[in-house]
Phi, psi and omega in degrees: 000134181277158186313315190291344184270357175219165182226168184227133169252140183229115177261110179260099183262177178283326180254333179215155174246126184236133170250127186230125179251133178200180180208168175275132176272183185291349178262014179076006178267160178278125174254123178278120183273330184186149173216158181216144175225149179221165179284138183268121185253333186254023181239135177235124183047042174085353180249138180286130181232001173212100187301314184298316179293322181297316182302318183288328171295321173304309182301317180300312183292322181292316181299317180300315181293324177293321179296315176302319185262347179072031184229166173250134183274134179246284185254141181235151172257124189248154180255150182235136176216206178111162188281352178283351185280129171221160179228156181217160177261143183207137174241143186217166177216161169232149172258126183273144186295320182233107181291341184284342175268148179288157179285127181249179176302327185299321180295316177298317177303318180301312182297320182287325180298324177304315179298320175304340182271000177310145178275118180257175178291156179309133175081004177255156179217145178285128178267309183232142166239111190247114181291133176265298173210162187246162172232131178240120184048045174089348180277114184278174170058043176261130179276325185217099184277354182305133174090003181258160174268150176166151180267324186237117181254117178242164179202149169264136184236148170256116190249124178259127186240147178215170185277127183306313188293324176298318183295312181304318184298316177299318179297325180293321176296318181297314182296318185286337173275011170087021179243164173265141181272108180282317187193159173232135182232147173290131193297320175301332179283324176293316184295321177303318182295327183283325192245349184260144174266162180301322180299319183294319179299321177295310185296328186111112183213148178247128175258124183246114182251104192270101178262191178293307186251344182221161175244118183258139180237134168228131181245126176248147170207142185049034173078004179241145180287131185248331184202142176225154177199153179236118181256130192276041168226152179204204182299334182298324184292328179291319175300313182305313187294322179294319179302309182292317188293325183254004182049057177232176183273160188306315185300320179294322181295314177302317180294317182299315183302314185289324186274313192247350192289147179216146179270003185233103189292337189297337188271355180266139175277159186290343180258016173273118187233143175246139177255132186241128185298142180282169183272137172043058172079005174288166176301141173292151180263151180246129182231125178277145180295331181294322181291322180297314183286338173296317179297307179305311182306316186293320184285320183295325179296321181295320179296315183291330177291321172303317187286327179290334175296316174304315181295319177295320180298326175299321179118025184308331184285344179281143188300319184290331183261006187303137175267099188291322183277005171075223187240147174239123183254135176210181183091167184301325179291344180279000176274004180294136180301139172063019180289323181303315178300315184297314179295326176292324182295316186286321191257339184070019178252145175302140182224145170219161178271137185260120175257135179282024185278348184302321180260004180270148177298148185307331186261018180296155182294142184296326181302322185288336178275016179271150181305340180302328187257013186301315182296318182294319177298324179288330177290322181293325179291320175305309183300314180301312183294327179282337178281326175296323181298311184296325177296323181289333187302307184305319178294318181293334182290320178299315181296319181299319185297319178298315178305315185297319178299312181300315185298318181295329179292329179281000179084354176196133177291110192285029177076008176280343186293029183255020180298322182292125173300114188290153173286123180294158179295334179292327177296316179304316181300314178301325179292319179298320177297320182295320182297317185296319181291327176294325179287338186284348182309000000 
């Protein structure tokens, strides 16, 4: 199968690295051709802190995925998270030279480009500029201003900012692993794509992706992303606490958490005990499940309360901003027993566990449809979309050239020259990053 026919998503997490190869089938669903996962060794709380180890982990996952699919991986779409990610609201406007012409894609581009020039703190760079809604000559709440008349075009933006060095390190790892960097996407946005339905995004929903090292939050309302945050705690801190609290090694703590862990201490009887083999001939340790779930409960409550602070910061308590669809939990950490009930208890919001199976083909492997793979599936969906866009572009350019000529004869390009799928600012940014990495050799 040739390169253009399939796409690859690469999720560089704190506990695991997943490479997923797939394509769109005739029903518009994503068909996973192969996936590979490896233990992630060089990543701490979503940020690369050991390049060599990360490269070898990426290579392992990629080789496994290539073996499964019988294909060679070229370009990948990568997710970015980590505690350095922050987001802010910003509004900006442009005054158009000719109010008699209708608003075109170029005007929106110009407005977005202006936001990219915002002065950030030293060492920070804008990753995404996401328009929320537009205003034309003071008329508010316009979702799509193209084709309207107006002199002043305003918009509210959700701006996602990250550390330049972290972004470059990820790019460097990809390049050194022998891959091309196709695109970088914010991980909460990728997970949201995989597990949320359009109705939920319209009604208002908070997606909480509990990963190994970070907990990502994405809030949608009226179909538009309103707030994103990355909280620097995840499943790993729960494992750490079990390790410390029960004086056992990490591997045993992780197994205990997965097999017997519960976020609700009330349901364990006092006499339920697990025996853990001691190290090197030492006596086995006995741990009561009640104590285990108390340790887990304390830490999970802390994570959820942090997330709930972010949800309240967005303004969930205002009538207009109410998240009617409640909360969707995904990521590996969402598989903890009784977590759904605990989240409902703390936040008072309806909660469900999000599985990324909505967009997957019916015959997909069950393992891939687990919340553990939500981010990888979302990144794969992004990769499929951008490869479709790239295939559309050559045909669109020819069509556009004709359009422009016709437009010029009429004395004004009537805004029809938008046949070409425009390069998003983010694509341009990716290209800049690629150039930088090429020169950094």
